[in-house]
N, C-alpha and C positions, 0 to 999 in steps of 0.2 A: 620737908617734903622727902616724898620716898622715890631715889632716885635709884630707876632698872639698869642693874649690868646689862650691859650689851656688849662692849670690847674692851680691851685690855689700850689698845690702840684704836681710837675713835678716825683714824684715817683709815680702817681697814672697814670702816662700814659704809657703805652703801649709799648716796647720797640721798636717794631716793627713801631710806629709813630715816634719815638726820632730818628730811622733809617732813617726811610723816609725825615724827614726834614734834619737829618745829610748828607744824600748821594747829596742830593738838593746842600748844602752848599758849601760841597768838591767839588761838580763838580763847580760850579761856580767860585772857588779859581783856580782848575785847569787850566780852560778854560781860566782864566784871565792870568795865568801863561803861558800857552802855547801861546796865543795870543802876547805875550812879545817875546818869541824864535823863534816864524817863523810865523810874520806877512807875509801875503799875498800869502800865499797858504793854502787853507782849508783844502786841505790833512795833509798837514805837521801839523799845529793845533790840526787835531783831531787824529793824529799819538799822541803826543803828553800826550794831554789828555788820551788818552787810556794808556798811559807808567804810570800816576798817579791815576787813578779810578780805573782799574780793582780791581778784588777781591784779587787776589794774592799780588798785590800791597797796597794795606793798609794792608792787613794780614799782609805781612812784616812790615810793619810801624807799626802796634798794637804791636807786637811781638819784637820791638825794643824798643819801647816806654814804654812799659809795666812796666820797673823798675821807670820812672819818675812818675807814675800816683798816683793823692792821694789816700786814701782811699773811699771819695766819688768817684773819677773818675773811681775807679777798679770797682766798684758796679754799673754804670750805665753800663760799658764797658762790665760786665760778661752778666748780663739781656740781652743785644743787643745778647752777643755769644750765650747764651744758649737760645734765645726767639726760636721761630718755626716759619718759616718763612714757606708759602705756595709753595713756587717757590725756585730752586736752580740753578745759573746760569749755564749754560751748556759750561759756555768755564771755569770755575773753580771747583775745585776738594770741595769736603761737607765742609772739616777744615778750608779752606782757607776762602772760603764763611762764616761762621760762625764769624771766626774773623773780616773779615771786616765788618759783619754786626753789631758786638761788636764795633767796630771804628766808625761807622756813628750813633749809637745809642750814644756812649760817643759825639760824633760832636756835634749832634741835641740838648742832652741837654744843653753844653755848652750856645749853641745861645739863647737856651729859658731862662737858664737861667740870660742872661748878662753879660755871663763872656768870651766876643770877645778878649780880649786881650791873655787869657789860650789860646782857640779856635785856632786863628791863632798862636800863637804859635808852636803847636799840628800841625797844618794842614801843617805850613812852614818848618817843621822837617820831617814830611812824607815826604814832597817834596825831599829836604835834602837829605833823604836816597834812594828814587828811583833815583833820579840824582848818588848818589853814586855808586849804582849798577849798571847802564848804561854806567856809566866810566868803571867798571870793566869792563863787558861785551864786550864794545870794543876792551879795549886792550887784552882781553883773545881771540877776534876773528882774532888780529894781528896776536895772536904767531903762 
């Protein structure tokens, strides 16, 4: 995979830049996962992807994964969470949006720092978290 050169020291990179990169990486992985779940139906693939990439889903994943993060990862997550984005999603509350931004910044950092295995671990763990919640919601709907 081609890695862009952004800076010698990733601590100098704006957390919003890291989140921008992390958002695109996360979405590519989510689209690939959704394609395996619902190949043949664009609408189904899109709905599956949204289930993973929504600010609410990313925020929930970030909260669950918080205890698994290293000190450095926590720092990058916090930088992203505490950043000052110019826009906030109309479909998410502010707290979830900020947690999602932190999660995306962390993924951007891991990607740019060539820590692909760690990045993929967190992404796939996030998908598992989202899938677990979806199963619980389906079970509640049946009751």
